[in-house]
C-alpha positions, 0 to 999 in steps of 0.5 A: 500500500505504501513504499518503504520511504512512506512507512515508519517502522518502529522498533521497541529497542531503537525507538522506545522514546518515539513509541512513548511519544505516540501513546498520547491520544491527541498526538495520534489524532493530530498525526492522523489529521495531517496524514489524511488532510495534508499540512495544517497549522496548530490553530487549524488542528486545534479547531478540528480537535476542540483543543487549545492552540497551545495544546495542539502546538505542544503535541505537534512539537513532540511529534516533530521531535520524534520525526513523525512530522516536520515543518511544511512550506508556510503560506506566510510567516505568521504561523508554522505549518506541519506535514506528516513524514509518512503515510503509515506506521508499522511494526513487527509483532514479534519484535514488539513482544520482546519488551514491556514498552512494545507490548504496552504500545501495541495493546494501546494502539489496538484499543485506540483502533477499536475506539476509532471504529466506534466513532467512525460508525457513529459518524457514518450513520450520521452522514448517511442520515443527513444525506452527506453520502449517496445511496450507493454507499448503503449496500457495500457498507458494513461490519463483519465478525466472522470466526473462521478456523485458520492456521497461523500461516493461513491468517498471515496469507489472509492479511497479505491478500487483503493488503495486496487487493487494497493496494490495487483498489486504492491505486485504481480509485485514486483519481475517481471523484466518486471515491470517499475515505473508507475506514477499513479495520481488519482484525485477526485475533486467535482464541484458545479453547475455553477450559472446561469448568471444574469443581471449585478448589477447597481454598475457594470455600474458605475466607480470604487469605491474609495480606502479605505484610511484605507486599504493603511496603513494596514500591510501586513499579516505575512508569517507564512507558510514557514521556513528553506528556503535557502537565496534567495529562493522564497516563494513557497506558494505565491499566493496559495489559500486554497484547499483539496487533497485526503489523502495519495497522496504524492507529493514526493512519485515518483519524476519526 
């Protein structure tokens, strides 16, 4: 879908700071807007996101620091314009699994994509109801939740086939005025069989175990996952377990 020069490939060992910088939800949204709609100023992006110009400007500078965006050609000398340096962010699932930062980032990215799908569904329904999309979009639009039985090799082949076909169709429709942005999310999440329910262990019939005195004095683990947050920003990786995601799925490729 994108040549190598248009793809940012992240590695948890060499790009740990960039990974941390990309965890902030506003940064993901700003990057997506620049990729989808082209160069813009902090004020223009602030108006689209409902944020202040100061907040948008801060997070844009963080994205620039880690080479996700760069200054674009200015229309005048009054305000910076920013452009995306890549059209997609990619990673290797196997490599990401090797570090806690990588696992947390992929898990967070996956959850951001689910949130994106929910917002996109609401926007799609509103656009259809308001007549902003033609009736020709009614039939092909939809969401599938199939559960085929596949091997790991077949799942990889499925993703590769879909990616190749999407590249072909995107190139074919590039100059067609009827084309619209389409939110297309694909998930391949293998599930292990359910364990059969067995009798409750004896301990389940007893009272709670006494607290471990030593655990009360244990220090909380250091938060090594997020940096460059604006003052007061919540940690977006709080309560995010480890996980895996398909290589090449980009949390900020198309913004809601």
